[in-house]
C-alpha positions as CSV (number, residue, x, y, z in Angstrom):
1,M,61.7,80.8,45.9
2,D,59.7,81.7,48.9
3,F,58.7,85.0,49.6
4,S,56.3,84.0,52.5
5,G,58.5,86.0,54.9
6,S,58.6,89.3,53.6
7,S,56.1,91.8,53.5
8,V,55.2,95.2,51.4
9,L,53.3,98.0,52.3
10,C,51.1,99.4,49.6
11,V,50.2,102.9,49.8
12,G,48.5,105.1,46.3
13,D,45.1,105.1,44.6
14,L,42.5,102.3,45.3
15,I,40.2,101.4,42.3
16,L,37.3,98.5,41.8
17,D,38.0,97.4,38.5
18,R,34.7,96.0,37.1
19,F,34.5,93.7,34.2
20,V,30.8,93.4,32.3
21,Y,30.8,90.6,29.9
22,G,28.1,89.9,27.3
23,Q,27.4,89.1,23.6
24,I,26.7,91.7,20.8
25,D,24.2,90.1,18.2
26,R,22.5,92.8,17.3
27,I,22.4,97.0,16.5
28,S,19.6,99.1,18.6
29,P,16.7,100.7,16.7
30,E,16.8,103.3,18.7
31,A,20.5,104.5,17.6
32,P,23.3,103.1,15.2
33,V,25.5,101.4,18.5
34,P,25.5,97.7,19.4
35,V,23.5,95.9,21.8
36,L,25.3,94.3,24.5
37,R,23.2,91.6,26.3
38,L,24.8,91.1,29.7
39,T,26.0,87.6,31.1
40,R,28.3,87.8,33.6
41,T,29.9,90.6,36.0
42,T,33.2,90.4,37.9
43,E,34.8,92.5,40.4
44,M,38.5,92.8,41.9
45,L,40.9,95.2,43.3
46,G,42.0,97.8,41.1
47,G,45.1,100.3,41.2
48,V,47.1,100.0,44.1
49,G,44.5,97.2,45.2
50,N,45.8,95.1,42.2
51,V,49.7,95.8,43.7
52,A,48.3,94.3,46.7
53,N,46.7,91.1,45.1
54,N,50.0,90.7,43.1
55,I,51.9,90.5,46.2
56,A,49.5,88.0,47.9
57,A,49.4,85.3,44.8
58,L,53.4,85.7,45.0
59,G,53.4,84.0,48.0
60,G,53.9,87.3,50.0
61,Q,52.2,89.5,52.8
62,A,50.5,93.2,51.6
63,I,49.1,95.9,53.6
64,L,47.2,98.0,51.9
65,V,46.6,101.7,52.8
66,G,44.1,103.7,50.4
67,L,41.1,106.1,50.3
68,I,37.7,104.8,49.8
69,G,34.1,106.6,49.8
70,R,30.8,105.4,52.0
71,D,29.3,103.9,49.0
72,A,28.4,100.4,47.2
73,M,31.6,100.4,45.6
74,A,33.3,100.5,48.9
75,S,31.5,97.7,50.1
76,V,32.4,95.7,47.8
77,I,36.3,96.6,48.0
78,R,35.6,95.4,52.0
79,G,34.0,92.1,50.8
80,L,36.9,91.7,48.5
81,L,39.4,91.7,51.1
82,T,37.9,89.6,53.7
83,H,38.3,86.7,51.7
84,A,42.4,87.7,50.9
85,N,43.9,86.4,53.8
86,A,47.6,87.9,52.7
87,I,46.4,91.3,52.5
88,S,45.6,93.5,55.9
89,A,44.0,96.5,54.9
90,R,44.0,100.3,56.7
91,L,41.6,101.9,54.3
92,V,40.4,105.9,55.1
93,E,36.7,106.9,54.3
94,T,35.7,110.0,52.8
95,V,32.4,111.3,52.4
96,R,33.6,113.8,49.8
97,Q,34.2,112.1,46.8
98,P,32.8,108.2,45.8
99,T,35.1,105.5,45.4
100,V,36.8,105.3,42.2
101,C,35.2,102.2,39.8
102,K,36.1,101.7,36.6
103,T,33.8,99.9,34.5
104,R,34.8,97.4,31.5
105,Y,32.0,95.9,29.0
106,V,33.6,93.2,27.0
107,A,32.4,91.6,23.9
108,S,33.9,88.6,22.5
109,G,37.3,89.0,24.3
110,Q,37.2,92.9,23.4
111,Q,36.6,95.9,25.2
112,V,33.4,98.0,23.8
113,V,33.6,100.9,26.3
114,R,35.0,101.7,29.6
115,T,33.2,104.2,32.3
116,D,34.8,105.8,35.1
117,E,32.9,106.7,38.3
118,E,35.0,109.1,40.0
119,H,34.8,112.5,41.3
120,L,38.2,113.8,42.1
121,L,39.0,116.6,44.8
122,P,42.1,117.5,46.7
123,L,42.5,115.7,49.9
124,D,41.4,117.8,52.5
125,E,43.7,118.4,56.0
126,I,41.9,115.4,58.1
127,E,42.1,112.7,54.9
128,E,45.5,113.5,54.1
129,A,46.3,113.0,58.2
130,S,44.3,110.1,58.3
131,L,46.6,108.4,55.3
132,I,49.9,109.4,57.1
133,A,48.6,108.0,60.3
134,A,47.4,105.0,58.4
135,I,51.1,104.9,56.8
136,D,52.6,104.9,60.4
137,A,51.1,102.6,61.7
138,S,51.5,100.2,58.7
139,A,55.3,100.6,58.6
140,P,57.0,98.5,61.5
141,G,58.1,95.3,60.0
142,V,57.7,95.7,56.1
143,G,60.5,95.1,54.1
144,A,59.7,97.4,50.9
145,I,57.4,100.2,50.5
146,V,55.1,100.7,47.1
147,L,53.9,104.0,46.1
148,S,51.2,103.2,43.4
149,D,50.2,107.0,41.7
150,Y,47.3,106.6,39.2
151,G,46.7,110.6,39.5
152,K,43.7,110.2,41.8
153,G,44.9,112.0,44.6
154,V,46.1,109.9,47.0
155,V,49.6,110.5,46.6
156,T,50.2,113.6,47.6
157,N,53.6,115.5,48.2
158,L,53.1,115.0,52.1
159,V,52.3,111.4,51.8
160,I,55.4,111.0,49.3
161,A,57.6,113.0,51.9
162,R,56.4,111.2,54.8
163,V,57.0,107.7,53.1
164,V,60.6,108.6,51.8
165,E,61.2,109.7,55.9
166,L,60.1,106.1,56.9
167,A,61.6,104.1,54.5
168,R,65.1,106.0,55.2
169,A,64.9,105.9,58.8
170,K,64.0,101.8,58.4
171,G,66.5,101.2,55.6
172,I,64.2,99.7,52.9
173,P,63.5,100.4,49.3
174,I,60.3,102.4,47.8
175,F,59.2,101.5,44.2
176,V,56.8,104.3,42.7
177,D,54.5,103.9,39.7
178,P,54.5,107.4,38.7
179,K,51.5,109.1,36.8
180,S,52.8,112.5,37.1
181,D,55.6,114.0,34.1
182,D,57.2,115.6,37.0
183,F,59.1,113.1,38.5
184,S,60.9,115.4,41.1
185,R,57.8,115.0,42.9
186,Y,59.1,111.8,44.3
187,R,62.8,112.8,45.2
188,G,64.5,110.2,47.3
189,V,62.8,106.9,46.0
190,T,64.7,103.6,45.5
191,C,63.2,102.5,41.9
192,L,60.5,104.2,39.9
193,T,58.7,102.2,37.3
194,P,57.5,104.4,34.5
195,N,56.8,102.9,31.1
196,L,58.1,104.3,27.7
197,K,55.2,107.1,27.2
198,E,55.7,108.3,30.7
199,L,59.2,108.4,30.3
200,A,58.8,110.3,27.3
201,A,56.7,112.7,29.1
202,A,58.9,113.2,31.9
203,A,61.9,113.6,30.4
204,R,60.9,115.6,27.2
205,M,63.0,113.3,25.1
206,P,62.7,110.9,22.5
207,V,62.2,106.9,23.9
208,D,62.9,105.8,20.0
209,D,65.6,103.1,21.3
210,E,67.9,101.5,23.7
211,T,70.4,104.5,24.1
212,A,67.7,107.1,24.2
213,V,65.8,105.3,26.6
214,I,68.9,104.9,28.8
215,A,69.7,108.6,28.1
216,A,66.1,109.9,29.3
217,A,66.4,107.7,32.4
218,H,69.3,109.2,33.5
219,K,67.6,112.6,33.1
220,V,64.9,112.0,35.0
221,M,66.9,110.0,37.8
222,N,68.7,113.3,38.1
223,D,65.7,115.5,38.6
224,A,64.0,112.7,41.3
225,D,67.0,111.9,43.1
226,A,66.1,108.5,42.4
227,A,68.7,105.5,42.8
228,S,67.4,103.5,39.6
229,I,64.7,103.2,37.3
230,L,63.4,100.3,35.5
231,V,61.6,101.5,32.3
232,T,58.8,98.7,31.1
233,R,58.4,98.8,27.2
234,A,55.7,96.3,26.6
235,E,56.7,93.9,23.8
236,K,60.5,95.2,23.6
237,G,61.1,94.2,27.7
238,M,62.5,96.3,30.3
239,I,65.5,98.4,31.0
240,L,66.9,98.8,34.4
241,V,69.3,102.2,34.6
242,E,70.9,102.5,38.2
243,A,72.5,105.4,39.7
244,D,76.2,104.1,39.4
245,G,75.5,104.4,35.3
246,S,75.0,100.6,34.5
247,A,72.0,99.5,32.9
248,Q,70.6,96.2,32.2
249,V,68.2,94.9,29.2
250,V,65.8,92.1,29.6
251,S,64.0,90.9,26.6
252,A,60.2,90.3,27.2
253,R,59.3,86.2,27.0
254,A,57.5,85.5,23.8
255,R,54.0,85.0,24.7
256,E,50.4,85.4,23.2
257,V,49.4,88.3,24.6
258,F,45.5,88.6,25.5
259,D,45.1,91.4,27.6
260,V,47.7,93.9,29.1
261,S,45.4,95.6,31.8
262,G,47.2,95.6,35.4
263,A,50.9,94.4,34.1
264,G,52.6,97.8,35.4
265,D,50.9,96.9,38.8
266,T,52.4,93.3,38.5
267,V,56.4,94.4,37.6
268,I,56.0,96.9,40.6
269,A,54.7,94.0,43.2
270,T,57.1,92.0,42.2
271,M,60.3,94.3,42.1
272,A,59.3,95.3,45.7
273,L,58.6,91.9,47.0
274,A,62.0,90.3,45.4
275,T,63.8,93.0,46.7
276,A,62.3,92.8,50.5
277,S,63.5,89.3,50.3
278,G,66.8,90.1,49.7
279,R,67.8,90.1,46.2
280,S,69.1,92.8,44.0
281,L,67.3,95.0,41.5
282,A,68.9,93.3,38.5
283,Q,67.4,89.8,40.1
284,S,64.3,91.1,41.1
285,M,63.8,92.3,37.4
286,A,64.5,88.8,36.1
287,I,61.9,87.8,38.2
288,A,59.1,90.6,37.2
289,N,59.7,90.0,33.7
290,A,58.6,86.4,33.8
291,A,55.3,87.5,36.2
292,A,54.6,90.4,33.7
293,G,54.8,87.4,31.1
294,V,52.1,85.5,32.6
295,V,49.8,88.1,33.6
296,V,49.5,89.8,29.6
297,S,48.5,86.1,28.4
298,K,45.2,86.3,31.3
299,A,41.9,88.5,30.4
300,G,40.9,91.4,33.2
301,T,43.3,92.7,35.8
302,A,45.1,89.7,36.7
303,T,48.0,88.7,38.7
304,A,50.7,86.3,38.6
305,H,50.7,83.0,40.7
306,I,53.9,81.7,42.4
307,A,53.8,78.6,40.9
308,E,53.4,80.3,37.1
309,V,56.1,82.4,37.4
310,M,58.4,79.8,38.5
311,H,57.3,78.2,35.7
312,E,58.0,81.0,33.3
313,L,61.3,81.2,34.8
314,S,62.7,77.3,34.5
315,A,63.6,78.1,30.9
316,G,66.9,79.3,32.8
317,E,68.9,82.5,33.2
318,Q,68.8,85.1,30.4
319,G,71.0,84.2,27.5
320,Q,69.4,80.7,27.3
321,T,66.1,79.6,25.4
322,E,62.7,81.5,26.4
323,T,60.6,78.7,26.2
324,P,59.6,77.3,29.4
325,G,60.8,74.1,29.3
326,L,60.6,71.0,32.0
327,S,58.7,71.4,35.5
328,D,59.5,69.3,38.5
329,A,56.7,67.2,40.6
330,D,56.2,70.2,43.2
331,L,56.2,72.6,40.4
332,A,53.4,70.9,38.4
333,T,51.9,70.2,41.8
334,N,51.3,73.6,42.4
335,L,50.4,74.8,39.0
336,V,47.6,72.4,39.1
337,R,46.5,73.3,42.3
338,H,46.3,77.0,41.6
339,W,44.6,76.2,38.1
340,K,42.0,74.3,40.1
341,S,41.4,77.2,42.4
342,L,40.4,79.2,39.6
343,G,37.9,77.1,38.6
344,L,39.8,75.8,35.5
345,T,40.0,72.1,34.2
346,V,42.8,70.6,33.8
347,G,44.1,68.0,31.2
348,F,47.1,65.4,31.1
349,T,48.3,63.2,28.5
350,N,51.7,61.4,28.2
351,G,54.2,59.9,26.0
352,C,57.8,59.8,24.4
353,F,56.8,62.6,21.9
354,D,60.5,61.6,20.3
355,L,60.1,63.8,16.5
356,I,57.0,66.2,16.9
357,H,54.9,65.7,13.9
358,A,51.3,66.6,12.7
359,G,50.1,64.2,14.5
360,H,51.3,65.1,17.7
361,I,50.0,68.4,17.0
362,T,46.4,66.8,16.4
363,L,46.3,65.2,19.7
364,L,47.5,68.2,21.7
365,A,45.3,70.1,20.0
366,A,42.5,67.9,20.4
367,S,43.7,67.6,24.3
368,R,43.6,71.1,25.0
369,A,40.1,71.5,23.5
370,Q,38.9,69.4,25.8
371,C,40.5,71.7,29.0
372,D,41.5,75.1,29.7
373,R,45.2,73.9,30.9
374,L,47.0,71.1,29.8
375,V,49.9,69.2,31.4
376,V,52.0,66.9,29.0
377,A,54.4,64.1,31.0
378,L,57.2,62.7,28.6
379,N,59.0,59.9,28.9
380,T,62.8,60.2,30.6
381,D,65.3,59.1,27.9
382,A,66.1,55.2,29.9
383,S,62.1,55.3,29.6
384,V,62.2,55.7,26.1
385,S,64.7,53.3,25.5
386,R,63.0,50.4,27.3
387,L,60.2,50.9,25.4
388,K,61.6,51.7,21.9
389,G,64.5,50.2,21.8
390,P,68.7,51.1,22.6
391,T,68.6,53.3,19.2
392,R,65.7,55.6,21.2
393,P,65.0,58.2,21.9
394,I,66.7,60.3,18.9
395,N,65.9,63.3,20.8
396,S,67.0,63.8,24.7
397,L,64.6,64.7,27.2
398,D,65.8,68.4,27.6
399,K,65.3,68.8,23.5
400,R,62.0,67.3,23.7
401,A,60.6,69.1,26.5
402,Q,62.1,72.3,25.1
403,V,59.9,72.1,21.7
404,M,56.8,70.5,23.5
405,A,57.1,73.8,25.9
406,A,56.6,75.7,22.7
407,V,53.8,73.9,21.4
408,R,51.0,76.9,22.1
409,Y,48.3,74.0,23.2
410,V,50.6,72.9,25.8
411,D,50.7,74.7,29.7
412,C,53.2,72.6,31.6
413,V,55.6,70.0,30.9
414,I,56.7,67.3,33.0
415,A,59.0,64.1,33.0
416,F,58.7,60.5,34.4
417,D,60.8,57.4,34.5
418,E,58.8,54.5,35.7
419,Q,56.8,52.6,32.8
420,T,53.8,53.9,33.1
421,P,53.0,57.9,34.4
422,I,50.4,56.3,36.9
423,D,52.1,58.0,40.1
424,L,51.9,61.7,38.6
425,I,48.1,61.0,37.5
426,R,47.6,59.9,41.5
427,R,49.4,63.4,42.6
428,L,48.0,65.6,39.8
429,L,44.5,64.3,39.9
430,P,43.7,65.9,36.6
431,D,39.8,66.6,35.3
432,V,40.4,65.0,32.0
433,L,42.8,62.2,31.2
434,I,43.9,61.7,27.6
435,K,45.2,59.4,25.3
436,G,44.9,58.4,21.5
437,A,41.9,56.6,20.0
438,D,43.6,53.5,19.5
439,Y,43.4,52.9,23.3
440,T,40.3,52.1,25.2
441,V,39.4,53.6,28.4
442,E,40.0,50.0,30.0
443,T,43.0,50.3,28.7
444,V,44.0,53.9,29.9
445,V,46.6,53.9,32.7
446,G,45.0,56.1,35.5
447,A,41.6,56.0,34.0
448,D,39.9,54.3,36.9
449,V,41.8,56.7,39.7
450,V,40.8,60.0,37.2
451,I,37.1,58.8,36.9
452,A,37.1,58.2,40.7
453,A,37.6,61.5,41.8
454,G,35.3,63.0,39.6
455,G,37.4,63.5,36.1
456,R,36.6,61.8,32.9
457,V,38.7,59.9,30.1
458,Y,39.0,61.7,26.8
459,L,40.3,59.4,23.5
460,A,41.6,61.6,21.0
461,P,41.3,60.9,17.2
462,L,44.6,60.1,15.4
463,V,46.1,61.2,12.1
464,Q,46.8,57.5,10.1
465,G,50.4,57.2,9.1
466,Q,51.8,59.7,11.6
467,S,54.3,58.5,13.6
468,T,58.0,58.5,14.8
469,T,58.6,55.2,13.5
470,N,57.7,55.7,9.7
471,I,59.4,59.1,9.7
472,V,62.8,56.9,10.6
473,H,61.9,54.7,8.1
474,Q,61.5,57.1,5.7
475,I,64.9,59.0,6.1
476,R,66.5,56.0,6.2
477,A,64.9,55.2,2.8
């Protein structure tokens, strides 16, 4: 899946997302409020900027058009964009209002409070004309357009009309993330991507089940003269309704949800980029569903990297298991490279893992505690037979991979056919190499390679009496 030849024009409300992290240890003596002791601050592009970030993370090219003030927040945004190689920006400056900034204060993984810095005024004629001129200059060569409406004033009726006119002339799709409850404002677009609450407000109809969602979608599609609607339903997945009357439902992938911030941006960015690369709306929805599964397991306004999405899709097509299974060496290499680029530590362990038991889980839990991401390498069936004899493995590689990928401590599963995983270790160069405490550092395959690269070896404690061989003996007895 290669999106490097596709570009998307992203137009809408540009926001600076700021996350301020700290610890709460006491209540203020001045008022009955907690005292947040600040530890760090992170800043990233939000609103339509996060859509552009997602397109870049997926390997595509984004052209960003938005409005900023002349202030410190605008300087931060420009600084972030200088490091975003796959995003080119045409930003319109205004002295009439500040750059929109959302600051979230977080303690113990939970938002304590959010502050919004904004003073929203309707666009004047100069600002609106400047935005339209930026859109006209950015349109050549793009394969899709995204309108990201956060209700901050950039997505005006004139801006919408110009985007629709350009898209029709070029024969490219328009995707809209709507905030207005009047979807008729977006007449002529290709796909609207409301969540359930937004759909219910626009249709003024219940959306309690799939039948109701589809009926509401048809109503607002007629109002907006839209070709399709993709309704995001959080943990229930997505429903794509098209003008020909067809409706397709995809279930959300089972994930531990950490933060849903920016998940809608990920969905619309993936839909636009996948469609720009020649995929149908239904195919694009499957990819967007996988991307959404990635971002909700991350903290903050997150993006889905192309390697993570491919890993999420490795479970196969809809109707097969939702659990991601076996990754190939190229995908694992890209995942590890991406994780390291984010400053995450990568651990690696290996084994047959024929019948998963309590000893295995203890090993995997101890392994994950030593790193941010854990790669598990499984011996192939032929490799297991060479090690354990002709009656093993009991479970085939695909079944072992499926079970292993379902373990919450594991982030990537890969296989090797050789006697040892030394080639994989050299290729991935993990930060932490992990084996059981029945080994010594000197006897761990690849220890010298990892240590020479600045990594370390960890020997995890074992659960006595727990082994696949013992379980087999007990069953036979």
